C-alpha positions as CSV (number, residue, x, y, z in Angstrom):
1,X,0.0,0.0,0.0
2,X,1.4,3.4,-1.0
3,X,1.6,6.0,1.8
4,X,-0.6,9.1,1.4
5,X,0.7,11.6,-1.1
6,X,2.3,14.9,0.0
7,X,2.6,18.0,-2.2
8,X,6.4,17.4,-2.7
9,X,5.7,13.8,-3.9
10,X,3.5,15.1,-6.7
11,X,6.0,17.3,-8.5
12,X,6.2,16.7,-12.2
13,X,9.6,16.0,-13.6
14,X,10.5,17.6,-17.0
15,X,13.3,16.3,-19.2
16,X,16.3,18.5,-19.3
17,X,18.1,19.8,-22.4
18,X,21.3,17.8,-21.7
19,X,19.5,14.6,-20.7
20,X,18.4,11.9,-23.1
21,X,14.8,12.1,-24.2
22,X,12.6,10.8,-21.5
23,X,15.3,10.9,-18.8
24,X,16.4,13.2,-16.0
25,X,19.8,13.7,-14.4
26,X,20.0,13.8,-10.6
27,X,23.0,14.3,-8.3
28,X,23.1,12.0,-5.2
29,X,25.4,13.2,-2.4
30,X,26.7,11.3,0.7
31,X,29.0,13.2,3.0
32,X,30.6,12.3,6.3
33,X,33.7,13.7,8.0
34,X,35.7,10.9,6.5
35,X,34.2,10.7,3.0
36,X,32.4,12.9,0.5
37,X,30.8,11.3,-2.6
38,X,28.9,13.0,-5.4
39,X,27.3,10.7,-8.0
40,X,25.3,11.8,-11.0
41,X,22.7,9.4,-12.1
42,X,20.4,9.3,-15.2
43,X,16.9,8.1,-14.4
44,X,13.6,7.8,-16.3
45,X,11.0,10.6,-15.9
46,X,8.9,10.2,-12.7
47,X,11.7,8.5,-10.9
48,X,11.6,8.6,-7.1
49,X,14.2,9.0,-4.4
50,X,14.3,5.2,-4.0
51,X,15.2,4.9,-7.7
52,X,18.0,7.4,-7.4
53,X,19.3,5.7,-4.3
54,X,19.4,2.3,-5.9
55,X,21.0,3.6,-9.1
56,X,23.7,5.6,-7.3
57,X,25.3,2.5,-5.7
58,X,26.1,4.5,-2.5
59,X,24.1,2.2,-0.3
60,X,26.2,-0.8,-1.3
61,X,29.5,1.1,-1.4
62,X,29.2,2.5,2.2
63,X,27.0,-0.3,3.6
64,X,24.2,2.1,4.4
65,X,20.8,1.1,5.7
66,X,18.1,3.0,3.9
67,X,15.8,2.8,6.9
68,X,18.4,4.6,8.9
69,X,19.0,7.4,6.4
70,X,17.2,10.6,5.9
71,X,16.7,12.3,2.5
72,X,16.6,15.9,1.3
73,X,15.9,17.2,-2.2
74,X,17.0,20.8,-2.7
75,X,17.5,21.2,1.0
76,X,14.0,20.1,1.9
77,X,13.1,16.8,3.6
78,X,12.0,14.0,1.3
79,X,10.7,10.5,1.5
80,X,11.6,7.4,-0.6
81,X,8.4,8.0,-2.7
82,X,9.2,11.7,-3.5
83,X,9.4,12.4,-7.3
84,X,12.5,13.9,-8.7
85,X,13.0,16.5,-11.4
86,X,15.8,17.0,-13.8
87,X,18.8,18.7,-12.0
88,X,17.7,17.8,-8.5
89,X,20.3,17.2,-5.8
90,X,19.5,14.3,-3.4
91,X,21.3,14.5,-0.1
92,X,21.5,11.4,2.0
93,X,21.5,12.5,5.7
94,X,22.6,10.8,8.9
95,X,20.5,10.8,12.0
96,X,21.5,13.2,14.8
97,X,24.2,11.9,17.2
98,X,22.2,13.1,20.1
99,X,19.5,15.5,21.2
100,X,20.8,19.0,20.3
101,X,19.2,20.6,23.4
102,X,20.9,18.1,25.8
103,X,24.3,18.3,24.0
104,X,24.2,22.1,24.2
105,X,23.4,22.0,28.0
106,X,26.3,19.5,28.6
107,X,28.7,21.8,26.7
108,X,27.6,24.8,28.7
109,X,28.1,22.9,32.0
110,X,31.6,21.8,30.9
111,X,32.7,25.4,30.0
112,X,30.7,27.9,32.1
113,X,30.9,31.6,31.3
114,X,33.2,33.8,33.3
115,X,31.4,35.9,35.9
116,X,30.4,39.3,34.6
117,X,31.3,42.4,36.7
118,X,28.1,44.4,37.6
119,X,28.0,47.8,36.1
120,X,27.9,50.8,38.5
121,X,24.5,51.9,39.6
122,X,22.9,54.7,37.7
123,X,22.9,57.1,40.6
124,X,26.6,56.7,41.3
125,X,27.3,57.2,37.6
126,X,25.2,60.4,37.4
127,X,26.9,61.7,40.6
128,X,30.4,61.2,39.1
129,X,29.3,62.9,35.8
130,X,28.1,65.9,37.8
131,X,31.3,66.0,39.8
132,X,33.4,65.8,36.6
133,X,31.4,68.7,35.0
134,X,31.9,70.9,38.1
135,X,35.7,70.6,37.8
136,X,37.5,73.7,36.3
């Protein structure tokens, strides 16, 4: 059974000028601190993220689990059934290493900020200004 359609799943793909008739070219990107891989694949019109993923060979090359991966097309989250258009860039994303809120709190606890000196009170500051103005 196919999951319910989303607006991004219904985009129509148009053949590009430099692609063979009835085909689109998509760039599939996988990047980690250790490896960066960019693969251009040619797919039939109305191809999905799953088609591009299978054709790129990145899953086998890096032993990736598609259930573990996230996908983005043009910087927007996508699903395996999202249709691709000519010239799209498909980014394979990794899950977060931890909860960002918790990690930030732990970093802040490890390196607390230096104490800030309190500014002088407004009355004392005004008194000093008046005294400085009275000097010859």
